[in-house]
N, C-alpha and C positions, 0 to 999 in steps of 0.2 A: 452609526454608533458611535462611542464617544471615541476621540482621538486623545484626547491628553485631561490632564488628573489638574486640580492644584489649591491653594489653601490661601483662602485671603484673612491675613492677618490688621489689626489695628487696630493703637494704645489708644488704649482707655482708661477712666476711674481718674482721670486729669482737673477735677473739679478739688476746689477744697473750704474748710471753709463758708465763707459768701459770695466764692468766688466759684463763676464756673464756667466752662473747659472744653469747649465739643457741646457737638451734639449725641452724646451717648447712643438713647432712645431711638434716635431714627437711625443710627447706623448699621446696629446692635442684628440688624433680623436679613444683613448682604451680605454679612463676611461669617466663614468658619470658624478662626480664635483670635482673641481676646487677650491682651498685654493689656495686666491691670499693673497701673502705679497706686507704688508701696508706702508715699510716705512720707521718701528723699525731696526727688524732686516736683513729685504731687498727688496730691487724692489726698485722704483722709482714712480714718478710720471707719467714721461712714459709707463715704464715698465708696469705700471699698466693699462693705456688705452690702453697697447698694448695687455695686455694679453685680459681680459676684451670680446675683440673686437675676439679674438681669439676665446674666449670657445663659441663668439654666433654664427662665422660660425660655427661650429662645433656641435652643439644644446646640450653645455655643462653650468653645472647649477656651479650658480660663490656661491662663501664667504667669510670671512673675513679673515682673517687668523694676525690675530695678536699675533706677543711677542713683548719682553725686545726690549728697544731702544735698542740696541746687536752688528751696523754690526758687526765690530770689532770680535763679537765669535758670529757669523753669529741666535743671539740668544741661544748662547748653552752653556752661561753660566747662574749660579747661581746669580742672582741680586735686593738684599737687597728690598722692595718696603711698603709701607705703599695702608693701604686700596683704603684711599683719588687718595692716584698716581695709582695703580692699573685703580681703577676704568678710572677712565678719560682717561688713557695714552690706554683704550680697549673701549670707545662708539670714542678718534680718532679717529681708523685707523681704527672700523662698518665705522666709517661717510666717513672715507675720498673715502673709496670703492663706498660705496654708490654716490656720487658725478658720478664716473664712471659710474660708472650702468646706472642712470639716468638719463644721455648723452646722452648715446645708448638706449634706452628702453628695458633694461633692471633687471627682477627681482635681489635681494638678496632672495640667499636660504638656507645661512643657518652662519655658524659663529664655526671657528677651532681653537681653544687658541696654538699656536707654542710653541714647545722649550721647554726649563725651564722654562718658562711659565706656560706652559702645565702641567709637569710635576713635580712642586712643589705644582698645587695648586690641584694635587690629594691626598695629603695630609696636603693643611696645610687648615684648614678652611673658618681664614678670606680670603684671597685670593680667594679661589676659588668663597667666594661668592660674590665680588667685580667684577666679572669676568663675572659670569653668573644676577650680577647687571645690569650691562652697560651694559650688551647685550638684559635685557628686557627695563633697561630702552628702549632703544631705535627703536626695534622692540620685543615685544610680539610673536607672530610669527615666526621666523625667527628656524633653526631647532641648534639646540647646538650638534655639533658629542665633544666624551667625550669617554675614554675608562677605567674608573672608577674611583674612592676613594672618599672623599667628591667635586669635580667635578663636577662630578653626581650627589650627594648628593645634593647639591643645587640648581643642575638645577633644577632637579624632586620636591624638596620641592619649589619653585620661581615656578613652574608653563610649564617652556620649553620644547618641544618633543627634549627628546633626545634621538640620534643614537650614539648607543653600535660601536664604531673604536675596531680593532682588522690590524695588524699593517706584511704585506704580508712577509718583510725583515730583521723584527725585531725578536729577543731572550726577552724570555722571559723567568724574575720570576717563580719563584715558588709558590706565592702569590701573581698571575694575572699578576703585572706590572712590563713593561718592563728591561731587566739589560745594565747599566752605558753602554754610550757609550763610556769610558775609558778603558769597558775588549773588547779586543780583538774580542771574538765571540759576540758582541755585534748586528756585521751587518751581517745582511745572501748576499754572494753574489751569489750562486748555480742561476740559473734564473731557472733552472729542480723544485731541492726542492724546488724555492720560490713558487711556479706557487701548487708546488702535495701538497705545505704545506697549502697555503690559497682554494683551493680548501676540504681540508678532515674538514678546520676548516669553511667554509659556511657548505658542508653535515652533519660531527656531532653537528655542535658550542659546538664546541670544541679547544684548547688551546691547544698548547705542552711544557708544560718550558723546562726550558733547563736541568733539571735533568731527563726528561722521563717523568712524569706524566700527564694527558688531565685531564684540568681544562672547567670545565662546563660557557657556554658564549651564550648571546642572542648574535647577530650580527645580524648589518641593514649595513655594511659599512667595506670596508675594504682597507687602504692605502697603497699607496709605493708611496715615495720617489723621486722627481723630481730634487736631487739634488749628488741620488749617480749612478756611472756612467755605463754606460751602461741600467737607468733610460725607456729608447724608448722600448731597445729591452725585456726588463719587460716586459711594460706596454701592450705590444703588445702577447710576449708570453703567460700571464692571461690571456686574454681577448678571445684569443682563445683556450686558454684549455675550461675557460670559457661556452665556447658554446660549449664545440666537452660534457663535462663534465655538458649536463642540465640546465647550472644557466642562465640565466638569469640576465643583469646588465641592471639597470636601476635607476638615478638618486633619490638620496633622495622625493624628493620633488614627486613623484608616487610611491613610497614606501606605507604599509600602517603596522602600526606598530605603 
């Protein structure tokens, strides 16, 4: 009997022009939700179209993955922005992906902010509100993926359905926030540890901090990063691990939370 249900989401469509990032074709069969880059931090129109088609082929639900306009820094650098700028940029990116989902008769399931846009909004109330307002104004039925702080508060206060996220391949601080990528211990590369850690997160609804403490969380989706070396092996091993642990993998739209 299945005792747990989880969504596996992955950041995808991050190649652009002649630059190939990640291995979407190898990852897609093992996930349930794809966060597709919308051309600001990564991706381009051809890649977006191809990634939407790939997701449709595997029955994977699609969401927009808006980020800072920062191709050079992959959206992982701090950028100062106003409410108006953040709102317009996020709305623009959601709309760009929507064009491709519509052209392929595919519904958009969710929105998940990328990189530092996401991280800064966890602490910045105005930035969080700008992002949430853009999502709401585009479509209040979209599921909003967030890992806490001001971003989750703003989404819930607005009335969006929020899917709480954890990261299988990232370390956590004692306050529940992610260890900055500037730390050499921020990203976990040991696949066995990633899988065992993820299973524990889902079964116990807790995250383990870098200090060894356990913090209770309410988890609906778990993320793997498509640009991490060997991400396709992580995705396959994680999916198999969940199956062996009797954890059902389903997209957010099919989950009750």
